[in-house]
Each structure stands twice: as structure tokens, then as C-alpha cells.
C-alpha positions as CSV (number, residue, x, y, z in Angstrom):
1,M,-20.2,-6.1,10.9
2,I,-20.3,-3.5,7.9
3,Y,-16.6,-3.3,7.4
4,F,-15.3,-0.1,5.3
5,D,-11.4,-0.6,6.4
6,N,-9.8,-2.3,3.5
7,S,-6.8,-0.2,3.3
8,A,-6.1,-1.0,6.8
9,T,-6.2,-4.6,6.4
10,T,-8.7,-7.1,4.2
11,R,-10.8,-10.5,5.7
12,P,-8.3,-13.2,4.6
13,S,-10.2,-15.5,2.2
14,E,-11.5,-19.2,3.0
15,Q,-9.7,-20.3,0.1
16,C,-6.6,-18.5,2.1
17,I,-7.0,-19.9,5.3
18,K,-7.1,-23.2,3.9
19,A,-3.9,-23.1,1.8
20,M,-2.6,-21.6,5.0
21,T,-4.2,-24.5,7.3
22,D,-2.9,-27.0,4.7
23,A,0.6,-25.9,5.0
24,M,0.7,-25.8,8.3
25,E,-0.7,-29.2,8.8
26,K,0.7,-31.2,5.9
27,R,4.0,-28.5,5.0
28,F,5.2,-28.0,8.4
29,A,9.1,-28.4,8.1
30,N,11.6,-25.6,7.7
31,A,11.8,-24.9,4.1
32,S,15.4,-24.4,4.4
33,S,15.9,-28.2,5.2
34,L,17.5,-30.1,2.4
35,H,15.1,-33.2,3.5
36,K,12.1,-34.4,1.5
37,A,9.7,-32.4,4.3
38,G,11.5,-29.2,4.2
39,V,11.5,-29.4,0.1
40,S,8.1,-29.6,0.0
41,A,7.9,-26.8,2.3
42,K,9.6,-24.8,-0.1
43,G,7.5,-26.0,-3.0
44,D,4.9,-23.1,-0.9
45,I,7.7,-20.2,-1.4
46,D,8.4,-21.1,-5.1
47,D,4.7,-21.2,-5.8
48,C,4.2,-17.5,-4.2
49,K,6.8,-16.6,-6.3
50,Q,5.3,-17.9,-9.1
51,Q,1.9,-16.6,-8.7
52,L,3.3,-13.1,-7.8
53,S,6.0,-13.3,-11.2
54,Y,2.7,-13.9,-13.5
55,A,0.9,-10.9,-11.6
56,L,3.5,-8.5,-12.1
57,G,4.9,-9.4,-15.6
58,C,8.5,-10.5,-14.3
59,T,10.4,-13.8,-13.4
60,P,10.2,-15.7,-10.2
61,S,13.8,-14.8,-9.7
62,Q,13.0,-10.9,-9.4
63,I,11.0,-11.7,-6.5
64,L,12.0,-11.7,-3.0
65,L,9.5,-12.6,0.1
66,G,9.9,-10.4,3.2
67,P,7.9,-9.9,6.1
68,G,5.6,-7.1,5.1
69,G,5.5,-3.9,3.0
70,T,7.1,-1.8,5.6
71,F,10.1,-4.3,5.8
72,C,10.1,-4.5,1.5
73,N,9.9,-0.8,1.2
74,N,12.9,-0.1,3.9
75,L,14.7,-2.5,1.9
76,A,14.2,-0.9,-1.3
77,I,15.2,2.4,0.2
78,K,18.6,1.3,1.6
79,T,19.2,-0.5,-2.0
80,A,19.4,2.6,-3.9
81,V,21.2,4.5,-1.2
82,D,24.2,1.7,-1.0
83,M,24.3,1.4,-4.9
84,L,24.2,4.7,-5.9
85,K,25.4,6.8,-2.3
86,R,29.0,7.7,-4.0
87,R,27.6,9.0,-7.6
88,G,24.4,11.4,-5.6
89,N,23.3,12.4,-2.5
90,K,19.5,13.3,-3.4
91,I,16.8,11.3,-2.6
92,I,13.1,12.2,-3.8
93,I,9.7,11.2,-2.6
94,S,6.2,12.4,-2.6
95,N,5.0,14.2,0.1
96,I,1.9,12.1,0.8
97,E,4.2,8.9,1.3
98,H,3.3,5.8,3.8
99,P,5.3,6.4,6.8
100,S,7.4,3.6,5.6
101,V,9.2,5.3,3.1
102,R,8.9,8.8,4.6
103,E,10.2,8.1,8.0
104,C,13.2,5.7,6.8
105,A,13.8,8.3,3.7
106,D,14.2,11.1,7.0
107,K,16.7,8.8,8.6
108,Y,19.0,9.1,5.6
109,R,18.3,13.1,5.9
110,D,19.3,12.8,9.5
111,A,22.5,11.1,7.9
112,G,23.5,14.1,5.5
113,F,21.5,13.0,2.5
114,E,19.1,15.4,0.7
115,V,15.6,14.7,1.1
116,V,13.1,16.3,-1.2
117,K,9.3,15.7,-1.0
118,C,7.5,16.8,-4.2
119,N,3.4,17.5,-4.4
120,P,2.3,14.8,-6.8
121,L,-0.6,17.2,-8.2
122,T,2.2,19.6,-9.2
123,D,5.4,19.2,-11.3
124,D,7.6,18.7,-8.9
125,F,8.9,15.3,-9.9
126,E,10.4,17.0,-12.9
127,K,11.9,19.9,-11.6
128,Q,13.6,18.4,-8.7
129,I,14.7,15.1,-10.5
130,D,18.5,15.8,-11.6
131,R,21.8,14.3,-11.8
132,N,22.7,13.7,-8.0
133,T,19.5,12.4,-7.7
134,I,20.0,8.1,-6.5
135,L,16.5,7.2,-5.6
136,V,13.1,8.5,-6.8
137,S,10.1,6.4,-4.5
138,C,6.6,7.2,-4.7
139,M,3.4,4.7,-3.7
140,Y,1.1,4.1,-6.8
141,V,-1.9,4.1,-5.1
142,N,-2.1,7.1,-1.9
143,N,-3.5,4.9,1.1
144,E,-5.5,7.8,2.8
145,T,-7.3,9.3,-0.2
146,G,-7.3,6.9,-3.0
147,L,-5.3,9.1,-5.3
148,I,-3.4,7.6,-8.0
149,L,0.0,9.2,-8.5
150,P,2.1,9.4,-11.7
151,A,4.0,6.7,-10.7
152,E,4.1,5.4,-14.5
153,K,5.9,8.6,-15.8
154,L,8.6,8.6,-13.4
155,K,11.1,6.8,-15.0
156,E,10.5,8.8,-18.4
157,I,11.7,11.7,-16.6
158,I,14.6,10.1,-14.5
159,E,15.9,9.3,-18.3
160,K,15.1,12.5,-19.6
161,N,16.7,14.5,-17.0
162,G,20.1,12.4,-17.1
163,S,19.6,10.8,-13.6
164,I,21.1,7.6,-12.6
165,A,18.3,7.5,-10.0
166,L,16.7,4.0,-9.1
167,L,13.5,4.1,-9.5
168,H,11.1,2.4,-6.5
169,I,7.0,2.4,-6.4
170,D,4.9,1.2,-3.3
171,A,2.0,-0.6,-5.0
172,V,1.0,-2.1,-1.4
173,Q,-2.6,-0.3,-2.8
174,A,-2.4,-0.5,-6.0
175,F,-1.7,-4.2,-6.2
176,G,-5.0,-6.1,-7.2
177,K,-7.1,-2.8,-7.3
178,I,-5.5,-1.0,-10.9
179,P,-3.3,-2.7,-13.1
180,V,0.4,-3.3,-11.6
181,D,3.0,-4.4,-14.8
182,V,6.5,-4.0,-14.0
183,S,7.7,-3.7,-17.4
184,K,5.1,-1.0,-18.1
185,L,6.3,1.2,-15.2
186,K,9.8,0.2,-16.1
187,C,10.8,0.3,-12.1
188,D,13.5,-1.0,-10.5
189,M,11.6,-2.1,-7.1
190,L,8.3,-2.4,-6.3
191,T,6.6,-3.2,-3.5
192,V,3.4,-5.1,-2.5
193,S,1.6,-6.6,0.7
194,A,-0.3,-9.5,1.1
195,H,-2.9,-8.8,3.4
196,K,-4.1,-6.1,1.4
197,I,-5.6,-8.5,-1.3
198,N,-7.4,-11.1,1.1
199,G,-4.1,-12.8,1.9
200,P,-2.2,-13.0,5.8
201,K,-0.6,-10.7,7.5
202,G,2.9,-10.7,7.8
203,I,4.5,-11.0,4.5
204,G,4.9,-9.1,1.4
205,A,7.4,-9.0,-1.5
206,L,10.0,-6.8,-3.2
207,Y,10.4,-6.7,-7.0
208,A,13.8,-6.6,-8.0
209,A,14.9,-5.9,-11.4
210,K,18.2,-7.0,-13.4
211,G,21.2,-5.5,-12.0
212,V,19.7,-4.0,-8.7
213,R,22.0,-5.0,-6.0
214,I,19.9,-5.5,-3.0
215,S,21.2,-4.3,0.2
216,P,20.0,-6.4,3.1
217,V,18.5,-4.8,6.4
218,I,19.1,-7.7,9.0
219,F,21.5,-10.5,9.0
220,G,22.0,-14.1,9.8
221,G,20.4,-16.4,7.3
222,E,20.6,-17.4,4.2
223,Q,17.4,-17.7,3.1
224,E,16.6,-15.4,0.0
225,N,19.9,-15.3,-0.7
226,S,21.0,-13.8,2.2
227,F,18.9,-11.1,1.4
228,V,15.9,-11.8,3.6
229,P,17.4,-14.2,6.3
230,G,15.3,-16.0,8.9
231,T,13.3,-18.8,8.4
232,Y,10.8,-19.2,5.9
233,N,7.1,-18.4,6.5
234,S,5.9,-21.3,4.0
235,P,2.3,-21.2,5.7
236,A,2.2,-17.3,5.0
237,A,3.7,-18.2,1.3
238,A,1.0,-20.8,0.9
239,G,-1.8,-18.2,1.7
240,F,-0.1,-15.4,-0.6
241,A,-0.2,-17.4,-3.2
242,Q,-3.4,-18.4,-2.8
243,A,-4.6,-14.8,-2.5
244,V,-3.0,-13.7,-6.0
245,K,-4.6,-16.6,-7.8
246,Q,-7.7,-15.4,-6.6
247,L,-7.3,-12.0,-7.8
248,K,-8.6,-13.1,-11.2
249,E,-11.7,-14.0,-9.3
250,N,-12.6,-10.8,-8.7
251,K,-15.5,-9.3,-10.9
252,P,-14.3,-6.6,-13.2
253,G,-15.5,-3.2,-12.5
254,Y,-17.6,-4.3,-9.4
255,L,-15.5,-1.8,-7.0
256,E,-16.0,0.8,-9.6
257,S,-19.8,0.2,-8.8
258,L,-19.4,0.6,-5.4
259,Y,-17.8,4.0,-5.9
260,K,-20.8,5.3,-7.9
261,H,-23.3,4.3,-5.9
262,F,-21.3,5.8,-2.8
263,A,-21.2,9.2,-4.9
264,E,-24.2,9.0,-5.9
265,Q,-25.7,8.8,-2.4
266,C,-23.5,11.1,-1.1
267,K,-25.2,13.9,-3.1
268,H,-27.9,13.8,-0.5
269,Y,-26.2,14.9,2.3
270,D,-25.1,18.9,2.3
271,F,-22.7,18.0,5.3
272,I,-20.8,14.6,3.9
273,H,-18.2,16.0,0.9
274,I,-15.8,13.5,-1.2
275,N,-12.2,14.7,-1.2
276,S,-11.0,14.2,-4.3
277,F,-7.8,15.6,-5.7
278,G,-7.2,14.1,-9.2
279,R,-7.4,10.5,-10.9
280,Q,-8.9,8.2,-8.4
281,A,-8.8,4.6,-7.5
282,S,-12.2,3.1,-7.0
283,H,-11.4,1.5,-3.5
284,I,-10.8,4.3,-1.2
285,I,-13.1,7.4,-0.7
286,N,-11.3,10.0,1.8
287,V,-14.8,11.9,2.8
288,S,-15.1,15.3,5.2
289,F,-18.6,15.7,7.1
290,D,-18.5,19.0,7.4
291,G,-17.8,20.5,11.0
292,Y,-18.2,17.1,12.8
293,L,-14.7,15.6,13.9
294,G,-13.5,12.5,11.9
295,E,-12.8,10.9,15.1
296,N,-16.3,11.5,16.6
297,V,-17.6,10.1,13.6
298,L,-15.6,7.4,13.2
299,H,-16.4,6.6,17.0
300,F,-20.7,7.1,16.1
301,L,-20.4,4.5,13.4
302,E,-18.5,2.0,15.3
303,E,-21.5,2.0,17.6
304,Y,-23.4,0.7,14.9
305,D,-20.9,-1.9,14.0
306,I,-19.5,0.0,11.2
307,Y,-15.8,0.3,10.5
308,A,-13.5,3.2,8.5
309,S,-10.4,4.7,9.6
310,Q,-9.3,8.5,9.6
311,G,-6.4,7.0,7.4
312,S,-3.1,4.8,7.7
313,A,-3.1,2.2,10.3
314,C,0.6,2.4,10.7
315,S,0.4,6.6,11.8
316,S,-3.6,6.4,13.6
317,H,-2.0,6.4,17.3
318,S,0.9,9.1,16.7
319,K,0.9,12.9,18.1
320,N,2.3,13.4,14.6
321,R,-0.2,11.8,12.5
322,T,0.3,12.4,8.8
323,R,-1.8,15.4,7.3
324,T,-2.1,13.7,3.7
325,L,-5.5,15.9,2.6
326,E,-3.4,19.2,3.8
327,A,-0.3,18.3,1.7
328,L,-2.6,17.9,-1.2
329,G,-4.0,21.5,-0.8
330,A,-7.3,20.8,1.7
331,D,-7.4,23.0,4.9
332,K,-7.2,22.0,8.7
333,R,-10.7,21.9,9.1
334,R,-11.8,19.7,6.0
335,S,-8.7,17.2,7.2
336,D,-9.8,17.0,10.8
337,C,-13.1,16.1,9.4
338,S,-12.4,13.5,7.6
339,L,-12.5,9.7,7.3
340,R,-11.2,7.1,4.7
341,I,-14.0,4.3,3.2
342,S,-12.2,1.5,1.5
343,F,-13.8,-1.1,0.1
344,D,-13.2,-4.9,-0.9
345,H,-15.0,-7.2,-2.8
346,N,-16.8,-8.4,0.0
347,N,-18.7,-4.8,0.5
348,T,-22.1,-4.6,-1.1
349,V,-24.5,-1.9,-2.4
350,S,-26.8,-2.9,0.7
351,Q,-24.0,-1.7,3.4
352,I,-23.2,1.8,1.7
353,D,-26.9,2.0,2.1
354,E,-27.1,1.3,5.7
355,F,-23.9,3.6,6.6
356,F,-25.8,6.4,4.9
357,K,-28.6,5.6,6.8
358,I,-26.7,5.9,10.3
359,C,-24.8,9.1,9.1
360,S,-27.9,10.9,8.7
361,M,-28.5,10.9,12.1
362,I,-24.6,12.6,12.6
363,P,-26.6,16.1,12.7
364,Q,-29.0,14.9,15.9
365,K,-26.1,12.9,17.4
366,L,-22.8,14.7,17.5
367,L,-21.8,18.1,18.5
368,R,-20.4,20.2,15.6
369,F,-16.3,21.1,16.3
370,Y,-16.6,23.5,13.8
371,K,-19.3,26.5,13.2
């Protein structure tokens, strides 16, 4: 199997699986229990926060663990609105956000808030952020194209424009791929997820700066100071901690070398084009197969055990699937004919070569949808 869908999820590492197995076998008690077994399980929670604090440049007390990136994005947006809704009414996001940000913001729009969606390739953020803005939420790396958004400039714009807005950064696709340091980003909240870095599904984290008053979305327990109630998933925390530790073992420049090799191979095929819109993360490549529907190409590759995707897995079955490429200026044909290729440190140059070997058969095997 050649797996090029790592932006949807990565394969859990052997070390992650072992850490989770050990936690389930040896530290299975409820991490909220006061007895020795519970305290032992709580150690996995504490270790996870410690590892994340090292990686993000903050303190463990500023980390909240939750059941994934979507939950943490929703929590961040609700927190900002509840904190500042008496001082403003405007929410600003990019026009290529993940559904967990876009659809959450749309709910607030339906409730009467002004929601503005900015094009990250223009100076929209600078024009739109004003004294009525209470939240700016922006992903760091786009999950469909690999475009690096101007997240590191947003706090400066907020302050320059005299805004009180809180800054939330969705770093789910950036963490472990490009440097993510909350002190340099000067963000108020930031989201990461375990299963994008060879950790387990079902656990993510929200960084919250000092002074941010978290506003819970669910109720019924005292876990995470009642901000994320529910029984701790300590085995997942053990796996998350191990995945964060292993980031230091990743070979520097390896993903960049895969990207460069892919781009070089792409030049040999006149019907395959890389969709690049600016500063690019090296682990995601969006490509168009001129005239051939992306969905048809996806299933053709699947016949040869090569797995890619058309975009965000969170909206892959929706009739209103996000049109990120079109939002960035591409036409419908280019968007319809696109696929996302996303790398991990488990991928190899030989897998890329096999990918192009199979792709070379597309003109003979598939019908063109667009002439």
C-alpha cells in the first residue's frame, strides 16, 4: 500500500501503539480517582501536557486536552465570543478554513454576529480587522493545498488596528511539519491534534494564553477544571505524548526532499499540474489532472493500492464540499480535476516514482470529463 493521505490521518507509530497498550494494561484506572492507581493514570495526562508545552513553548497549565481538533476549534471560538460579545460583534476567519471553524462561525452568523471570510492571498485581514472585531481565527497550514497562511502577522495587525480581538490559530496541519511557537505567533489560543503526527485519533489539545477565560461547550464533570468534562482518555494521552516526543527524531528536510522529487517528476507529465498559491508547506501537494475528474483519478489509483484524497476528510461526503481552490482563484475545472497528495516520514521516493508510473496510464485508462 502507498498511503498519500496523511493530511486526513497518519499511521500511529509503533512507539505510540506500545505506549497506549502499556497505559491500557498497566494504568487503566480512572485518572480522576484519588487512589494510587488513579494518580498513576493521571501521570499520562500530565506527561502529555508537559511534552506539548515543550513543543509549543508554553507551560503545561496552558494546555487543555480534548477529544480532537474539531472540538478544540469549537471551544476556542465559543470562548472568544463569550469573553468579548459585549464589546463587539465581528468574527473574522479565512475563506479556506476547516469545517470545524467555518461552520462554527456560520452558527454565530445565524445568531446575529457579523462573520467576514478573508482571502489570505490579499490584504483582506488588514482591511477587515477593526475595533468591532472580537475574534480572528485562521489556520496556519491549509489542509487541502498546503498553503501557509499569514498567521504569524495577524497579532500585529490586530494591535495596529486597535482591535480587542482574540487570535485563534488552527495549527492542526502545521504542528510537527513547520515550527509552531505560541510566543512567536502571539496567539491567544491554538489547536493541535494527535492523529496528524502519528498519534492516536480522538485526542487534541488547545493552548490558551494567560487571561483567556475558557467557556465550556459541554458540562458534567470537573476534568480540565470543568472546561473539558468527561472521563480522561489517559491511554490516548500516553500515545499523544509519545508522538510529540518522536517529532524530534524526524529527519530534518526529509519532507522537503519528497516534495522536490514529486515536483521534478511532475514536469514529465503535461496533464499533471501542481496547484500552488504561495508559501507552501512541504507535506501537502495539491495537483490537477487536466480534464480528468479528481474523484475518478482517486478511484483509479485505489485499484493499485495508492491512496490520496480530494480534500478535507471532514467534508468528503458533503454535497457542499468546500471549494478551497476556487476560493483561492482557481476555476471550477481545475478544482474538479484536483487531488491532494500528503506525505509523512514513512513515505519514500520510490513510492512517488510508483505513483507517477501508475499515473502515466491515466490517458489510456480514463475518459476525460473536460475536453
